[in-house]
C-alpha positions as CSV (number, residue, x, y, z in Angstrom):
1,M,-9.9,15.2,-0.6
2,E,-7.1,12.8,0.4
3,N,-7.5,11.3,3.8
4,A,-3.9,10.9,5.3
5,V,-5.3,8.3,7.9
6,Y,-6.7,6.3,5.0
7,H,-3.2,5.3,3.7
8,I,0.3,6.7,3.7
9,P,1.8,5.6,0.2
10,A,4.9,3.6,0.5
11,M,8.1,4.4,-1.3
12,L,6.3,7.3,-3.2
13,Q,9.3,8.9,-4.8
14,E,10.9,5.6,-5.9
15,C,7.6,4.5,-7.4
16,I,7.3,7.9,-9.5
17,E,10.8,7.5,-10.6
18,G,10.2,3.9,-11.5
19,L,7.2,4.9,-13.9
20,R,9.4,7.4,-15.7
21,I,6.4,9.5,-16.4
22,D,5.8,11.0,-19.8
23,K,3.6,14.0,-19.2
24,N,1.3,13.3,-22.0
25,G,1.2,9.6,-21.4
26,T,-1.5,7.3,-20.0
27,Y,-0.9,5.5,-16.7
28,V,-2.8,3.2,-14.4
29,D,-2.7,2.9,-10.7
30,V,-4.5,-0.4,-9.9
31,T,-4.6,0.0,-6.2
32,F,-6.0,3.6,-5.6
33,G,-6.7,3.5,-1.8
34,G,-6.1,6.8,-0.4
35,G,-5.0,8.2,-3.6
36,G,-1.5,9.2,-2.5
37,H,0.4,7.5,-5.5
38,S,-2.3,8.6,-8.0
39,R,-2.0,12.2,-6.8
40,A,1.7,12.2,-7.4
41,I,1.2,10.8,-10.9
42,V,-1.4,13.3,-11.8
43,A,0.9,16.1,-10.6
44,E,3.5,14.9,-13.3
45,L,0.9,14.7,-16.2
46,G,0.4,17.4,-18.8
47,S,-2.9,18.4,-20.4
48,E,-3.0,15.5,-22.7
49,G,-2.0,12.9,-20.0
50,H,-4.4,10.6,-18.1
51,L,-4.5,8.3,-15.2
52,Y,-7.0,5.5,-14.7
53,S,-7.1,4.3,-11.0
54,F,-8.8,1.0,-9.9
55,D,-10.1,0.0,-6.5
56,Q,-12.6,-2.7,-5.6
57,D,-13.5,-1.0,-2.3
58,I,-16.1,1.6,-2.7
59,D,-14.8,3.4,0.3
60,A,-11.9,4.6,-1.9
61,Y,-14.2,6.5,-4.1
62,A,-14.4,9.3,-1.4
63,N,-10.8,9.9,-2.1
64,R,-11.1,10.4,-5.9
65,I,-9.2,13.2,-7.6
66,D,-11.3,16.0,-9.1
67,D,-9.4,16.3,-12.3
68,S,-10.3,15.9,-15.9
69,R,-7.1,13.8,-16.3
70,F,-8.3,11.2,-13.9
71,T,-10.8,8.3,-14.0
72,F,-11.8,6.2,-11.1
73,V,-12.6,2.6,-11.9
74,H,-14.5,0.6,-9.2
75,S,-13.1,-2.7,-9.9
76,N,-10.6,-5.4,-8.8
77,F,-7.4,-5.2,-10.8
78,R,-7.8,-8.7,-12.2
79,Y,-10.3,-7.0,-14.8
80,L,-7.6,-4.5,-15.8
81,K,-7.8,-5.3,-19.6
82,N,-11.5,-5.3,-19.8
83,F,-11.9,-1.9,-18.1
84,L,-9.2,-0.2,-20.2
85,R,-11.0,-1.5,-23.2
86,F,-14.2,-0.2,-22.0
87,H,-12.8,3.3,-21.5
88,N,-11.1,3.2,-24.9
89,A,-7.7,3.8,-23.1
90,G,-5.6,2.0,-25.6
91,K,-2.2,0.8,-24.6
92,V,-0.7,2.5,-21.6
93,D,2.8,3.8,-20.7
94,G,3.0,2.7,-17.1
95,I,1.2,0.5,-14.5
96,L,1.7,1.0,-10.6
97,G,0.5,-1.6,-8.1
98,D,0.8,-1.2,-4.4
99,L,-0.4,-4.6,-3.0
100,G,-0.4,-3.6,0.6
101,V,-3.6,-3.3,2.6
102,S,-4.7,0.2,3.3
103,F,-4.5,1.6,6.9
104,H,-8.2,2.2,6.3
105,H,-8.9,-1.6,6.3
106,F,-6.8,-2.3,9.5
107,D,-8.1,0.8,11.3
108,E,-12.0,0.5,10.5
109,A,-12.6,-2.2,13.2
110,E,-16.0,-3.3,11.7
111,R,-14.2,-4.6,8.5
112,G,-12.7,-7.3,10.6
113,F,-9.1,-7.2,9.0
114,S,-7.4,-6.7,12.4
115,F,-7.0,-9.0,15.6
116,R,-6.5,-6.0,17.7
117,T,-10.1,-5.2,18.1
118,D,-13.3,-7.4,18.2
119,A,-15.5,-7.0,15.0
120,P,-17.5,-9.1,12.6
121,L,-15.2,-11.7,11.0
122,D,-15.6,-10.2,7.6
123,M,-12.2,-9.2,5.6
124,R,-13.8,-8.5,2.4
125,M,-12.2,-5.8,0.3
126,N,-15.3,-5.6,-2.0
127,Q,-18.0,-5.4,0.4
128,S,-20.6,-6.7,-2.0
129,A,-18.6,-9.9,-2.5
130,M,-20.5,-13.1,-1.2
131,I,-17.6,-14.9,0.7
132,D,-16.4,-13.4,3.9
133,A,-13.9,-14.8,6.6
134,T,-16.9,-16.1,8.7
135,H,-17.8,-18.4,5.7
136,V,-14.2,-19.6,5.4
137,V,-13.7,-20.3,9.1
138,N,-17.1,-22.2,9.5
139,S,-17.4,-24.1,6.3
140,Y,-13.9,-25.1,5.1
141,D,-12.9,-28.7,6.2
142,E,-9.7,-29.4,7.8
143,A,-7.8,-29.8,4.6
144,G,-9.1,-26.6,3.2
145,L,-8.1,-24.6,6.1
146,A,-4.7,-26.2,6.4
147,K,-4.0,-25.5,2.9
148,I,-4.6,-21.7,3.3
149,F,-3.0,-21.4,6.7
150,G,0.0,-23.2,5.3
151,E,0.3,-21.5,1.8
152,Y,-1.1,-18.0,2.4
153,G,0.0,-17.8,6.2
154,D,3.2,-19.5,5.8
155,M,2.7,-21.5,8.8
156,R,4.8,-24.5,9.3
157,R,2.4,-26.4,11.7
158,P,-1.1,-25.2,11.0
159,M,-2.9,-28.4,12.1
160,P,-3.2,-27.5,15.8
161,I,-4.9,-24.2,14.9
162,V,-7.1,-25.9,12.3
163,K,-8.3,-28.6,14.8
164,A,-9.1,-26.0,17.5
165,I,-11.2,-24.1,15.0
166,V,-13.1,-27.1,13.7
167,K,-13.7,-28.3,17.3
168,A,-14.9,-24.8,18.5
169,R,-17.4,-24.2,15.6
170,Q,-19.1,-27.5,16.4
171,T,-20.5,-25.8,19.6
172,Q,-21.0,-22.3,18.2
173,S,-20.5,-20.5,14.9
174,I,-17.3,-18.3,14.8
175,T,-18.5,-15.0,13.7
176,T,-16.2,-12.4,15.3
177,T,-12.5,-11.7,15.3
178,G,-12.6,-11.9,19.2
179,Q,-14.1,-15.4,19.1
180,L,-11.4,-16.6,16.7
181,L,-8.7,-14.9,18.7
182,E,-10.0,-16.8,21.8
183,I,-9.7,-20.0,20.1
184,V,-6.3,-19.6,18.5
185,H,-4.5,-17.4,21.1
186,P,-3.6,-20.4,23.5
187,L,-1.9,-22.0,20.6
188,V,0.6,-19.4,19.4
189,N,4.0,-19.0,20.5
190,P,4.0,-16.2,23.1
191,K,7.4,-15.1,21.9
192,Q,5.9,-14.5,18.4
193,E,2.4,-13.8,19.2
194,K,1.8,-10.8,17.0
195,K,3.7,-12.5,14.0
196,E,1.7,-15.7,14.3
197,L,-1.7,-14.0,14.8
198,A,-0.9,-11.8,11.7
199,Q,-0.1,-15.0,9.7
200,I,-3.7,-16.4,10.5
201,F,-5.5,-13.2,9.8
202,Q,-3.3,-12.7,6.5
203,A,-4.1,-16.2,5.4
204,L,-7.9,-15.7,5.8
205,R,-7.8,-12.1,4.0
206,I,-6.0,-13.7,1.0
207,E,-8.4,-16.4,0.6
208,V,-11.5,-14.2,1.2
209,N,-10.4,-11.8,-1.5
210,G,-8.8,-14.4,-4.0
211,E,-5.8,-12.2,-3.9
212,M,-3.3,-14.6,-5.4
213,D,-5.5,-15.4,-8.3
214,A,-6.3,-11.8,-8.9
215,L,-2.5,-10.8,-8.8
216,K,-1.8,-13.7,-11.4
217,R,-4.5,-12.6,-13.8
218,F,-3.5,-8.9,-13.3
219,L,0.3,-9.7,-14.0
220,E,-0.6,-11.7,-17.2
221,S,-2.8,-8.8,-18.6
222,T,0.0,-6.3,-18.2
223,L,1.7,-7.9,-21.2
224,E,-1.4,-7.0,-23.4
225,V,-2.1,-3.4,-22.2
226,L,1.4,-1.9,-21.7
227,K,3.1,-0.2,-24.7
228,P,6.6,-1.5,-25.6
229,G,8.9,0.3,-23.4
230,G,6.1,0.7,-20.7
231,R,6.9,0.4,-17.1
232,L,5.6,-2.0,-14.5
233,V,6.1,-0.8,-10.9
234,I,5.0,-3.2,-8.2
235,L,5.2,-3.0,-4.3
236,T,4.8,-6.2,-2.5
237,Y,4.4,-6.9,1.3
238,H,4.8,-10.7,1.8
239,S,6.9,-13.4,0.2
240,L,4.1,-15.1,-1.6
241,E,3.3,-11.9,-3.5
242,D,6.9,-11.0,-4.0
243,R,7.7,-14.5,-5.3
244,M,5.0,-14.3,-8.0
245,V,6.1,-10.9,-9.1
246,K,9.8,-11.8,-9.3
247,N,9.0,-15.0,-11.3
248,F,6.9,-12.9,-13.7
249,I,9.5,-10.3,-14.4
250,K,12.3,-12.9,-14.5
251,T,10.6,-15.3,-16.9
252,G,7.4,-13.7,-18.4
253,N,5.1,-16.2,-16.3
254,T,4.0,-16.4,-12.9
255,D,5.2,-19.9,-12.2
256,G,8.7,-19.0,-12.9
257,I,9.1,-21.5,-15.7
258,I,12.3,-20.6,-17.5
259,E,12.3,-20.7,-21.3
260,K,15.6,-20.2,-23.3
261,D,16.3,-19.1,-26.8
262,F,18.6,-20.7,-29.3
263,F,21.7,-19.3,-27.6
264,G,20.6,-20.5,-24.1
265,R,19.6,-17.0,-22.9
266,V,16.6,-16.8,-20.6
267,S,13.6,-15.6,-22.6
268,T,11.5,-13.0,-21.0
269,P,9.5,-10.0,-22.1
270,W,10.9,-7.9,-19.3
271,R,14.0,-5.7,-18.7
272,Q,14.7,-5.4,-15.0
273,I,15.1,-1.9,-14.0
274,T,15.7,-2.7,-10.4
275,K,18.3,-5.2,-9.6
276,G,16.3,-7.4,-7.3
277,A,13.8,-5.7,-4.9
278,I,14.3,-2.3,-3.4
279,S,13.3,-1.8,0.4
280,P,12.2,1.4,2.0
281,S,15.0,3.7,3.6
282,Q,15.4,3.6,7.3
283,K,14.0,7.1,7.4
284,E,10.8,6.1,5.7
285,I,10.3,3.1,8.0
286,E,10.7,5.6,11.0
287,L,8.0,7.9,9.6
288,N,5.8,5.0,8.2
289,P,6.5,1.8,10.1
290,R,3.9,-0.1,8.1
291,S,6.1,0.4,5.1
292,R,8.9,-1.8,6.6
293,S,8.0,-5.0,4.6
294,A,7.5,-3.3,1.3
295,K,9.6,-4.6,-1.6
296,L,9.7,-2.6,-4.9
297,R,10.3,-4.1,-8.2
298,V,10.4,-2.2,-11.5
299,A,10.5,-3.7,-15.0
300,E,10.2,-2.4,-18.6
301,L,8.3,-4.3,-21.4
302,I,10.8,-5.1,-24.1
303,A,9.8,-4.1,-27.7
304,T,9.3,-7.1,-29.9
305,E,8.0,-7.5,-33.5
306,D,4.8,-9.0,-32.0
307,N,4.0,-6.2,-29.4
308,T,5.2,-3.4,-31.8
309,N,3.0,-4.2,-34.5
310,Q,-0.2,-4.7,-32.3
């Protein structure tokens, strides 16, 4: 049974419309979480339709759907192609990815995702993974920490934070969110306290879970698993993710390298369904404030001689 507290799906109706569901089609939700999007997809399927839902966090398994048209895949979406092949799924009609962190991860204090409660400094989506936030904070050198805070946290001046962490860990290992907060709190701008603390924790979470590399590998694999005319529906929540998705749809590669055909037209395997990114309505933001930073992009794989004959 779905736990409403686990996660509230963002832009649910817009995502379902973006998928343009064929009732007998095959679909993938690569971020199952609380199962909100998945349940809405299954509700649109006929007897021959099927949904494969991925989640690397075993906690999500408790939300699985008891339906013969549904398959739960306990895996990171970077392995999309491998597991679809394992399940003999063939090419699929649509793929949905909601890249936001589930409410569950922020609200379960012991997971260490939030700076609002003192907890072990963990942040692993996959709880069997070897590297956690404690490892990053205590073992990365100054350059390594500065890189992740700058790139993944979008911090303009990360060095004061970095130096404070490195100095503090020489005396005692930093193993809890409370310890980390005590070290960095005096260095954040009081006027932007929540924003800057969120940037620090976001950077650590992205590094611990290899989120950007996983997203890159996932996006690249969609070209191999989608049918021509299949839909790609992606929700992003921070600029780094959105830039990668935008580049991929615009150019067919995650680096945004533009290739042109003989006539000077940009060559891309995608047709953009949404013009730019769509944001949640004000009404949705009021009902679900955590959706406020969501951006939705929808694209359709263009049929070519290569992918039509595969």
